[in-house]
C-alpha positions as semicolon CSV with decimal commas, in nm:
position;residue;x (nm);y (nm);z (nm)
1;M;-1,069;-1,709;0,768
2;K;-0,736;-1,570;0,881
3;I;-0,590;-1,274;0,691
4;A;-0,239;-1,138;0,746
5;V;-0,136;-0,784;0,654
6;G;0,238;-0,743;0,600
7;S;0,272;-0,430;0,811
8;L;0,213;-0,294;1,160
9;N;0,111;0,046;1,018
10;P;-0,237;0,112;1,160
11;I;-0,354;0,280;0,836
12;K;-0,269;-0,028;0,627
13;I;-0,434;-0,265;0,875
14;A;-0,745;-0,044;0,896
15;A;-0,770;-0,032;0,515
16;A;-0,748;-0,411;0,494
17;R;-1,010;-0,455;0,766
18;A;-1,247;-0,204;0,606
19;V;-1,242;-0,395;0,276
20;L;-1,201;-0,756;0,383
21;L;-1,463;-0,760;0,656
22;R;-1,718;-0,663;0,390
23;L;-1,628;-0,982;0,201
24;Y;-1,551;-1,207;0,497
25;P;-1,739;-1,074;0,804
26;E;-1,601;-1,345;1,032
27;A;-1,238;-1,296;0,923
28;E;-0,957;-1,228;1,164
29;V;-0,736;-0,954;1,016
30;S;-0,394;-0,909;1,180
31;G;-0,081;-0,717;1,100
32;V;0,270;-0,858;1,116
33;A;0,607;-0,693;1,059
34;V;0,776;-0,823;0,743
35;E;1,047;-0,695;0,512
36;S;0,951;-0,568;0,169
37;G;1,283;-0,659;0,011
38;V;1,285;-0,325;-0,172
39;A;1,409;0,026;-0,096
40;E;1,237;0,217;0,184
41;M;1,113;0,454;-0,086
42;P;1,052;0,260;-0,409
43;L;1,090;0,487;-0,710
44;T;0,946;0,260;-0,977
45;E;0,615;0,081;-1,015
46;E;0,797;-0,251;-1,060
47;E;0,988;-0,212;-0,734
48;A;0,672;-0,120;-0,541
49;I;0,483;-0,420;-0,685
50;A;0,771;-0,651;-0,589
51;G;0,761;-0,511;-0,235
52;G;0,386;-0,562;-0,208
53;R;0,412;-0,919;-0,335
54;Q;0,686;-1,005;-0,087
55;R;0,494;-0,850;0,202
56;A;0,182;-1,050;0,111
57;R;0,373;-1,378;0,082
58;L;0,573;-1,334;0,403
59;A;0,273;-1,214;0,606
60;R;0,072;-1,519;0,502
61;E;0,360;-1,752;0,589
62;R;0,442;-1,590;0,925
63;L;0,085;-1,601;1,055
64;G;-0,024;-1,922;0,882
65;A;-0,305;-1,722;0,721
66;D;-0,541;-1,805;0,436
67;L;-0,464;-1,474;0,264
68;G;-0,166;-1,244;0,280
69;I;-0,200;-0,873;0,203
70;G;0,092;-0,651;0,111
71;F;0,079;-0,276;0,059
72;E;0,374;-0,085;-0,083
73;G;0,374;0,287;-0,133
74;G;0,630;0,476;-0,331
75;A;0,665;0,733;-0,602
76;A;0,707;0,708;-0,976
77;D;0,809;0,947;-1,249
78;F;0,543;1,033;-1,505
79;D;0,654;1,276;-1,775
80;G;0,909;1,434;-1,542
81;E;0,665;1,476;-1,252
82;L;0,704;1,266;-0,937
83;M;0,373;1,110;-0,838
84;T;0,262;0,898;-0,544
85;A;0,219;0,534;-0,641
86;G;0,052;0,276;-0,418
87;W;0,027;-0,096;-0,482
88;A;-0,153;-0,381;-0,308
89;A;-0,092;-0,753;-0,344
90;V;-0,311;-1,040;-0,227
91;F;-0,162;-1,390;-0,203
92;D;-0,351;-1,712;-0,128
93;G;-0,053;-1,945;-0,147
94;R;-0,104;-2,016;-0,515
95;R;-0,162;-1,689;-0,697
96;Y;-0,138;-1,314;-0,658
97;G;-0,385;-1,037;-0,723
98;I;-0,229;-0,695;-0,783
99;G;-0,395;-0,354;-0,772
100;G;-0,250;-0,007;-0,796
101;G;-0,339;0,359;-0,804
102;G;-0,337;0,663;-0,585
103;H;-0,139;0,874;-0,830
104;L;-0,109;1,229;-0,705
105;R;0,149;1,477;-0,834
106;L;0,387;1,569;-0,557
107;P;0,488;1,930;-0,490
108;G;0,825;2,022;-0,638
109;E;0,989;2,060;-0,297
110;V;0,878;1,709;-0,193
111;A;1,002;1,565;-0,522
112;R;1,336;1,738;-0,467
113;M;1,369;1,598;-0,111
114;I;1,298;1,247;-0,240
115;R;1,525;1,266;-0,544
116;E;1,814;1,468;-0,403
117;E;1,812;1,390;-0,030
118;G;1,682;1,034;-0,061
119;L;1,401;1,097;0,186
120;E;1,105;0,866;0,217
121;L;0,772;1,027;0,116
122;G;0,630;1,041;0,470
123;T;0,941;1,215;0,601
124;A;0,936;1,464;0,312
125;I;0,567;1,543;0,376
126;D;0,634;1,582;0,750
127;R;0,904;1,833;0,667
128;L;0,686;2,019;0,417
129;I;0,384;2,058;0,646
130;G;0,558;2,056;0,984
131;G;0,388;1,728;1,075
132;E;0,500;1,419;1,257
133;N;0,453;1,058;1,143
134;T;0,209;1,164;0,871
135;K;0,238;0,824;0,702
136;Q;0,052;0,664;0,993
137;K;-0,218;0,929;0,977
138;A;-0,359;1,109;0,670
139;G;-0,049;1,041;0,460
140;A;0,064;1,251;0,166
141;I;-0,274;1,209;-0,001
142;G;-0,473;1,336;0,299
143;S;-0,229;1,619;0,364
144;L;-0,217;1,742;0,004
145;T;-0,593;1,709;-0,059
146;R;-0,675;1,879;0,272
147;G;-0,865;1,571;0,385
148;L;-1,079;1,520;0,075
149;S;-0,909;1,183;0,043
150;S;-0,675;0,989;0,270
151;R;-0,403;0,730;0,263
152;Q;-0,648;0,476;0,403
153;Q;-0,900;0,544;0,126
154;A;-0,627;0,504;-0,136
155;Y;-0,519;0,172;0,016
156;E;-0,878;0,051;0,032
157;S;-0,924;0,120;-0,340
158;I;-0,608;-0,057;-0,450
159;L;-0,686;-0,356;-0,228
160;I;-1,028;-0,386;-0,392
161;Y;-0,855;-0,389;-0,732
162;A;-0,612;-0,657;-0,614
163;L;-0,901;-0,873;-0,493
164;A;-1,076;-0,876;-0,834
165;P;-0,925;-1,211;-0,948
166;F;-1,037;-1,371;-0,620
167;I;-1,392;-1,238;-0,616
168;S;-1,459;-1,255;-0,992
169;Y;-1,250;-1,564;-1,057
170;R;-1,465;-1,707;-1,334
171;W;-1,363;-1,419;-1,562
172;Y;-0,996;-1,447;-1,477
173;G;-0,972;-1,818;-1,559
174;E;-0,752;-1,889;-1,260
C-alpha cells in the first residue's frame, strides 16, 4: 500500500508513519509538497478542515497513492480565547475521513501576534520562546506543555480519529 502525506514537514510525516504502519506494516509512507488552498494560518475550523482535505486529495493524486493524508493546523476562537486547532483528513479516492483536536489555549501574547500581526502560530511561538522552526520540532503544544505532549502526538491522535470510518467501516455505512 502506498500512502501520501501532503507535506514535507518531518513531524507530520513521522506522525503518519507512527499510526499507519501499525495498520499497514508493509505500507510505503511518503511526503509530498502540496498547497492547502487556505491561509497559512487558518483561523476557523472550517478553513483548517478544507486545507486538510485538499492536502489529502492532492497528495494522493501527485504520488498515485492508495491513501492521501492531509494535516492542517491553525487556531480557532472559543469564547474569546484563541486555541490551537489541528485537523487530519484521509482520502481514498472516494471518501474522506476527518479527525480533529489538539485544542490548547494560547498565551495572550501569542494570540495577539496572530490576530494583530498576522503571524503564523509557529512563528509566534518561536518569538515567544526564542526558538527557531518550532513547528518542525515540538510545536506549540510541546513548547507550552514543557514536553508532556508534542505536535507529533497531537497529529497522531487526530489521524487515528480520521481513520475511524476506514477501519470501522461497517458502523459508518460507507
